[in-house]
PDB file of N, CA, C and O in Angstrom:
ATOM      1  N   UNK A   1    -135.353 -17.519  75.530  1.00  0.00           N
ATOM      2  CA  UNK A   1    -136.810 -17.539  75.302  1.00  0.00           C
ATOM      3  C   UNK A   1    -137.518 -16.651  76.325  1.00  0.00           C
ATOM      4  O   UNK A   1    -138.416 -15.884  75.976  1.00  0.00           O
ATOM      5  N   UNK A   2    -137.113 -16.759  77.579  1.00  0.00           N
ATOM      6  CA  UNK A   2    -137.741 -15.955  78.630  1.00  0.00           C
ATOM      7  C   UNK A   2    -137.496 -14.473  78.390  1.00  0.00           C
ATOM      8  O   UNK A   2    -138.376 -13.643  78.619  1.00  0.00           O
ATOM      9  N   UNK A   3    -136.286 -14.146  77.926  1.00  0.00           N
ATOM     10  CA  UNK A   3    -135.957 -12.744  77.662  1.00  0.00           C
ATOM     11  C   UNK A   3    -136.839 -12.168  76.569  1.00  0.00           C
ATOM     12  O   UNK A   3    -137.327 -11.043  76.679  1.00  0.00           O
ATOM     13  N   UNK A   4    -137.043 -12.953  75.506  1.00  0.00           N
ATOM     14  CA  UNK A   4    -137.886 -12.501  74.399  1.00  0.00           C
ATOM     15  C   UNK A   4    -139.331 -12.345  74.864  1.00  0.00           C
ATOM     16  O   UNK A   4    -140.016 -11.389  74.502  1.00  0.00           O
ATOM     17  N   UNK A   5    -139.781 -13.308  75.677  1.00  0.00           N
ATOM     18  CA  UNK A   5    -141.158 -13.283  76.174  1.00  0.00           C
ATOM     19  C   UNK A   5    -141.383 -12.037  77.034  1.00  0.00           C
ATOM     20  O   UNK A   5    -142.427 -11.391  76.942  1.00  0.00           O
ATOM     21  N   UNK A   6    -140.394 -11.707  77.871  1.00  0.00           N
ATOM     22  CA  UNK A   6    -140.489 -10.539  78.733  1.00  0.00           C
ATOM     23  C   UNK A   6    -140.496  -9.261  77.889  1.00  0.00           C
ATOM     24  O   UNK A   6    -141.223  -8.309  78.173  1.00  0.00           O
ATOM     25  N   UNK A   7    -139.664  -9.271  76.847  1.00  0.00           N
ATOM     26  CA  UNK A   7    -139.563  -8.096  75.983  1.00  0.00           C
ATOM     27  C   UNK A   7    -140.876  -7.844  75.255  1.00  0.00           C
ATOM     28  O   UNK A   7    -141.311  -6.700  75.124  1.00  0.00           O
ATOM     29  N   UNK A   8    -141.508  -8.918  74.782  1.00  0.00           N
ATOM     30  CA  UNK A   8    -142.805  -8.809  74.100  1.00  0.00           C
ATOM     31  C   UNK A   8    -143.864  -8.285  75.065  1.00  0.00           C
ATOM     32  O   UNK A   8    -144.721  -7.486  74.685  1.00  0.00           O
ATOM     33  N   UNK A   9    -143.798  -8.738  76.307  1.00  0.00           N
ATOM     34  CA  UNK A   9    -144.775  -8.301  77.314  1.00  0.00           C
ATOM     35  C   UNK A   9    -144.647  -6.805  77.560  1.00  0.00           C
ATOM     36  O   UNK A   9    -145.651  -6.098  77.640  1.00  0.00           O
ATOM     37  N   UNK A  10    -143.416  -6.323  77.679  1.00  0.00           N
ATOM     38  CA  UNK A  10    -143.175  -4.896  77.908  1.00  0.00           C
ATOM     39  C   UNK A  10    -143.633  -4.079  76.706  1.00  0.00           C
ATOM     40  O   UNK A  10    -144.224  -3.009  76.852  1.00  0.00           O
ATOM     41  N   UNK A  11    -143.346  -4.606  75.507  1.00  0.00           N
ATOM     42  CA  UNK A  11    -143.722  -3.912  74.277  1.00  0.00           C
ATOM     43  C   UNK A  11    -145.236  -3.849  74.152  1.00  0.00           C
ATOM     44  O   UNK A  11    -145.788  -2.828  73.742  1.00  0.00           O
ATOM     45  N   UNK A  12    -145.909  -4.942  74.505  1.00  0.00           N
ATOM     46  CA  UNK A  12    -147.367  -4.995  74.447  1.00  0.00           C
ATOM     47  C   UNK A  12    -147.966  -4.004  75.444  1.00  0.00           C
ATOM     48  O   UNK A  12    -148.959  -3.337  75.155  1.00  0.00           O
ATOM     49  N   UNK A  13    -147.345  -3.921  76.621  1.00  0.00           N
ATOM     50  CA  UNK A  13    -147.833  -2.994  77.649  1.00  0.00           C
ATOM     51  C   UNK A  13    -147.721  -1.554  77.155  1.00  0.00           C
ATOM     52  O   UNK A  13    -148.630  -0.750  77.359  1.00  0.00           O
ATOM     53  N   UNK A  14    -146.604  -1.233  76.507  1.00  0.00           N
ATOM     54  CA  UNK A  14    -146.403   0.109  75.963  1.00  0.00           C
ATOM     55  C   UNK A  14    -147.441   0.433  74.897  1.00  0.00           C
ATOM     56  O   UNK A  14    -147.928   1.560  74.810  1.00  0.00           O
ATOM     57  N   UNK A  15    -147.774  -0.574  74.082  1.00  0.00           N
ATOM     58  CA  UNK A  15    -148.766  -0.384  73.023  1.00  0.00           C
ATOM     59  C   UNK A  15    -150.134  -0.099  73.622  1.00  0.00           C
ATOM     60  O   UNK A  15    -150.863   0.768  73.139  1.00  0.00           O
ATOM     61  N   UNK A  16    -150.481  -0.835  74.680  1.00  0.00           N
ATOM     62  CA  UNK A  16    -151.770  -0.641  75.354  1.00  0.00           C
ATOM     63  C   UNK A  16    -151.833   0.756  75.968  1.00  0.00           C
ATOM     64  O   UNK A  16    -152.859   1.431  75.882  1.00  0.00           O
ATOM     65  N   UNK A  17    -150.736   1.187  76.588  1.00  0.00           N
ATOM     66  CA  UNK A  17    -150.680   2.518  77.201  1.00  0.00           C
ATOM     67  C   UNK A  17    -150.865   3.594  76.136  1.00  0.00           C
ATOM     68  O   UNK A  17    -151.601   4.559  76.337  1.00  0.00           O
ATOM     69  N   UNK A  18    -150.188   3.418  75.001  1.00  0.00           N
ATOM     70  CA  UNK A  18    -150.317   4.381  73.902  1.00  0.00           C
ATOM     71  C   UNK A  18    -151.744   4.415  73.382  1.00  0.00           C
ATOM     72  O   UNK A  18    -152.262   5.481  73.047  1.00  0.00           O
ATOM     73  N   UNK A  19    -152.384   3.243  73.314  1.00  0.00           N
ATOM     74  CA  UNK A  19    -153.763   3.148  72.839  1.00  0.00           C
ATOM     75  C   UNK A  19    -154.690   3.908  73.785  1.00  0.00           C
ATOM     76  O   UNK A  19    -155.588   4.624  73.342  1.00  0.00           O
ATOM     77  N   UNK A  20    -154.467   3.746  75.085  1.00  0.00           N
ATOM     78  CA  UNK A  20    -155.291   4.425  76.089  1.00  0.00           C
ATOM     79  C   UNK A  20    -155.106   5.935  75.990  1.00  0.00           C
ATOM     80  O   UNK A  20    -156.074   6.692  76.071  1.00  0.00           O
ATOM     81  N   UNK A  21    -153.850   6.373  75.813  1.00  0.00           N
ATOM     82  CA  UNK A  21    -153.565   7.808  75.696  1.00  0.00           C
ATOM     83  C   UNK A  21    -154.243   8.377  74.454  1.00  0.00           C
ATOM     84  O   UNK A  21    -154.830   9.458  74.500  1.00  0.00           O
ATOM     85  N   UNK A  22    -154.161   7.646  73.346  1.00  0.00           N
ATOM     86  CA  UNK A  22    -154.744   8.117  72.089  1.00  0.00           C
ATOM     87  C   UNK A  22    -156.263   8.189  72.182  1.00  0.00           C
ATOM     88  O   UNK A  22    -156.875   9.080  71.594  1.00  0.00           O
ATOM     89  N   UNK A  23    -156.876   7.266  72.911  1.00  0.00           N
ATOM     90  CA  UNK A  23    -158.338   7.217  72.995  1.00  0.00           C
ATOM     91  C   UNK A  23    -158.875   8.225  74.007  1.00  0.00           C
ATOM     92  O   UNK A  23    -159.869   8.903  73.748  1.00  0.00           O
ATOM     93  N   UNK A  24    -158.219   8.319  75.148  1.00  0.00           N
ATOM     94  CA  UNK A  24    -158.737   9.146  76.235  1.00  0.00           C
ATOM     95  C   UNK A  24    -158.050  10.505  76.328  1.00  0.00           C
ATOM     96  O   UNK A  24    -158.609  11.450  76.885  1.00  0.00           O
ATOM     97  N   UNK A  25    -156.832  10.603  75.777  1.00  0.00           N
ATOM     98  CA  UNK A  25    -156.118  11.873  75.793  1.00  0.00           C
ATOM     99  C   UNK A  25    -155.358  12.096  77.089  1.00  0.00           C
ATOM    100  O   UNK A  25    -154.805  13.177  77.295  1.00  0.00           O
ATOM    101  N   UNK A  26    -155.318  11.111  77.959  1.00  0.00           N
ATOM    102  CA  UNK A  26    -154.575  11.250  79.206  1.00  0.00           C
ATOM    103  C   UNK A  26    -154.165   9.882  79.731  1.00  0.00           C
ATOM    104  O   UNK A  26    -154.704   8.855  79.319  1.00  0.00           O
ATOM    105  N   UNK A  27    -153.202   9.888  80.648  1.00  0.00           N
ATOM    106  CA  UNK A  27    -152.708   8.636  81.212  1.00  0.00           C
ATOM    107  C   UNK A  27    -153.537   8.263  82.424  1.00  0.00           C
ATOM    108  O   UNK A  27    -153.729   9.080  83.325  1.00  0.00           O
ATOM    109  N   UNK A  28    -154.026   7.045  82.450  1.00  0.00           N
ATOM    110  CA  UNK A  28    -154.819   6.588  83.593  1.00  0.00           C
ATOM    111  C   UNK A  28    -153.939   6.395  84.814  1.00  0.00           C
ATOM    112  O   UNK A  28    -154.432   6.012  85.875  1.00  0.00           O
TER     113      UNK A  28
END
């Protein structure tokens, strides 16, 4: 369960980063 939870957290973080890149055009 912890492994899945950690994996979802990493995946969510990647999605947020991609969203920021798509909106701003650069990495914060």
